[in-house]
N, C-alpha and C positions, 0 to 999 in steps of 0.2 A: 742640451739633453739632460734630463733629470736622472737621478740614481734609479728611480723606479723603472724608467724606460730602458735603461741599460740592463737591468735585471730581467725585464720582459724579453728583450732581444736575445739575451743569453739563454733564457729558458726555451724560446722558440727554436734557436739554433741547435740546442742540445736535443730537442724533441725531433727535429728534422733528421739529425744525425742518427738517432736511434731508429727512426723509421726506415731510412735507407739501409742501415746495417742489417736490420731484420729482413728486409726485402732481399738483399744479396745473400744472406745466410739461407733463406728459403730457396733461392736459385741453386745454390750449391747442393742442397738436399734433393731438389728436383733432378738435377743431372746425375747425382750419385745413384739414386735408387731407380731412376729411369733407365740408365745404361745397364744396371745389374739385372733388372727385370726383363730386358730384351735378349739376354743371352740364350734363352730357350729357342729362339728362332734359328740359331746357328747349329743346333744339334744335328738336324738332318743334312744340311749342305756340307758341314765339316766332315761328318761320318762318310758321306757318299764320295766326297772329293778324295779322301785319304784311304777309302776302302776299309774303314774301321767298322766294328760293331758300334752301335750307339752307346754301349756301356762305357766306352773310352772317354768320350767327351762328357757324358753324364757324370763320370767319376771326377773329371776336372771341376765341374760345377759343384759337386758335393764337397770336394776339397776347398773350393772357394768359400762355401758357407762355414766350413770348419775353421779355416784360417781367419775369416772375418770375425768369428766369435773369439778366437784365440788372441788376436792382436788388438781387438777393440779396447780392452782395459789398458793394454800396454801403451797404445797411442794416446789414450786419455791421460796417462801419467806423463807422457812426453809433452803433451799440450800444456799441462800444468807447469812443467819445468821450463820449457823452451818457448812456449807461446803457441796460440792457436794458428796464427798465420803460417809459421814455419811448418807446423804439422800438416796443414792442408796442402801446402806447396809440395812437400815430400809425398803425401798421399796421392795427389793428382798426377805426379810424375810416375809413381808406381802403377797407378791405375792405367794410365796411357801406355806405359811400357808393356804391361801385361796384355792389353788388347792388341798391341802391335805384334808381340811375340805370338799370340794366338793366330793372327792372320798369316804368319809365315811359318808356323810350326810344321815340321815334317815328321814328327815322332810323338808318340804318346807322352813321353817325358817332357817335351817342350810344351805340349798342351797343358799338362798338369802344372808346369812352372808358370806359364803365362796366364791362362784362364783360372787356374787354381790359386797358386801362391800369391802372385803379384797383384792380380785383381782383388783377391780377398784382402790383402794388406791395404790396397788403395781404398776399398770400401770402408774398412775400419778407420782409416786416417782421415776420411772426409765425410763420415756418416754421423749418426746420432750421437755416439759417444763423445765426439769432439765438438760438433757444432751446437748441439742443444745446450750444453753447459755455458758455451760462449753467449748464446742468445739469452739465457737466464741472467747472466751477469750484466747484460746491457740495460736491463730494466729494473725498476724498483721491485721489492719483494711481493707487493700486492698484485703486480702485473705479470709475474713469472708464469703463472698457469696459462695465461693467454699466449705468451711468447712460445712456450713449449707446445701448446696446441697448434699454433701456426706452423712450427717446424715439423711436427709430426704429419700434419695435413699436407705440407709441401712434399714430403717424401712419398706419400700416397699419390698425390697428383702427378708426380714425376713418372710413376709407373703407368698412369693413364695416358699421359701426353707423349712420352718419348717412345713407347712401344710401337705405335703405328708409324712413326717417322723412321725408326730403325728397320721396320719391315719394308717400307718403301725404298730405303737405301739398298737393301738386299736385292729387291726386284730390279732396281734401276742400274746398280753398279756391280752387283755380285757380292758375295758374303765377305771376301777378303778386303775389297775396297770399303765396304760398309764398316768393317772393324777399324780400319784406319781413320775413317771419318769420325767414328765414335771415340777413338783415341784423342783426336783433336778436341772433341767435345769435353773429354775428361780434363784436358789441359786448360780449358777455359775456366775451370774452377779457380785457377790461380788468380785470374783477373778479379774475382769477387772476394777473395780472401782478405785483402787489406781492411775491409770494412769491419772485420771482427777483431781488429787490434784493440778497439776500445779507446777510451780516454781516461787519463789519470783523474782520480777523484770522482768518478761517475757514481750516481746514486746506487746503482745495483752492483757495484764492484764488491768483490769478496775481500774481507778484511784479513789482516795478518793472522788473527786468532783462528779464522776458518782454515787457513793454510797449514796450521801446525799439526793437524790430525795426520797420523801415519796410516799406511795402507792396512796394517793389521788392525788398528783401531777402527778404521772405516768398515772393514769386513765384520768385525765383532759387533759394531752398532747395527749394521744392516741385517746380520743374521738373527738379531733379537726380535725382528719384526716379521710376522707371518706373511705380510704382503710381499716381502722380498722373495720368499720361497715360492709364493704363488706366481710372482712375475717370472721367475726362472722356469717354473713348470709351464707357463704360458708360451714360452719360446719353443717348446717342443711341438706345439701345435703348428707354429710357423714352419718349422723344419720338416715335419712329416706331411703337411698338407700344402701350404702355400709355395714353398720352395719346390716341392715335387711337381706341382701343377705348372709353375712357370717354366720348368725345365722340359717337361714331357708333353704338355698339352698341345703346343704348336705343331710338333711332329705328328701327334695323334690325329689332329684335325686335318693335317695335310694328307696323311695316309687314307683318311676317309673322304678324300676329294672335296673337302670343304673349301668353297671359293668365296672369300669375303667380298662384299661390295657395299655400295652406299646403303642399300636396304637392310643391311645387317645391323644398322643402328637400332632398328626396331626389335631385333632379337636381344640385344644388350639391354634395351629398355625393359623388355618383358622379363628378362632374367633378374634385373634389379627390382622389378615389381613384385618378385616373390616375397620380399620382406615387408611389403606395405601392410600396415595394420588393417584388419578386417577381412583379409583374404581367407576364404574357407579352404578346408583340406582338398576338396575337389578342384577348386580353382588352381591351387598350387600344383597339384598332381597333373593337371591338364597342361600347365606351362612347362613343367619338367619333361613330361612325356613327349610333348610336341617339339621341344628344342632337341630332345634326344632322337626322336623318330619323326622327322618333318614329313608333312604331306608331300606327295610327289616323289616318294621314295623310288618310284620306278626309274627316275632319272639316274639315281645312284646305281641301280641295278644294271641299267643299260650301259652305264659308263664303266662297268666292270667292278662294282663294289664287291665286298666280301660276301660269301655265301650266306652268312647269318643275317644279312639284311633282307633276305627274301621273305621273311615272315613279318616284315614291318607293316605292309598294307593291311594284313589281317589284324595286327595289334591296333592299328589306327581305327579300323572300322569297329572293332570291339569296344575300344575306349570311347569313340564317339557315340555309340549306342548307349553306353552306361552313363556318361557324363556330358552329353552334348549340350543339354540345356544349361549346364554350369559354365560352359565356355563361350556361350553366345556373345557375351559382352567383353570377351578378350580379343575380339576382332574389330577392326575398324571398318564398319559398314559391311561386314561379311567378307572383307578382303583378307587374303592370307598375307600378313605382313612379314612372315618368316620364310617365304618361298625364295 
């Protein structure tokens, strides 16, 4: 065996290790954000079981977001000092403990402690602030953008993949058992954490000179960039819109007797189709109005929907008269794919 072949084998081995490590890091982010985004499904059953107003559990989830933001830089510092693996292990335990306490909570304070404090800490210790820097250190500087993009996409994919599974758990086993199952899922992050330990002397490893920067120096450097402040401002969009929607929309749709089924895929497709380039204003308005006021509204009325739904057929007829020719090609052969 020549020296060149030994170097080639070493390079391929290191490349495979980085690939596996990135894959397991993405799995951690899928679980982290998938479980978090599923909490809105528990607003209605938790409130009805304990005879609370919905503001109690909604307050717990609001605290969860606040504690997530508060502890994220702290767990980032812990990861730098004690290692990413230990931080993720602690975070997964906190995450699972919070979900379990939520399942057995008999008072608002326990809900705030479980779903709010502990789950918020668990999200912070196993989320972007800890995992993304570890992914960046695994690769060479020129590939860090790709690694960070993969991690960010994994977090978004988790919200898409885990939410329907969590919903089915609630339907099949009840919300308390579903939370226990989700707690076990949170603990599974421990299994994937060793991959982020890294290897000594890796190409993407941070040097000692990089570690010498203090917290105050890091904040001073970041504050001198306008993009840092724009990024902070952008998080308010997430808090006021995305977090609010994930908490309250499931219960809102349930109140409106929305019954998801296999055909609802086409509704999601049409909703995503709003952003496709080339859509006219009339086409976009047609999609929005129809998703908001579906045809066949008489089914909702006969099922006992709220009184304000009674005007929906009139709205639909008026809209179809104004923009019917714009919506003709939004249907598959004239069939209503959103019924």
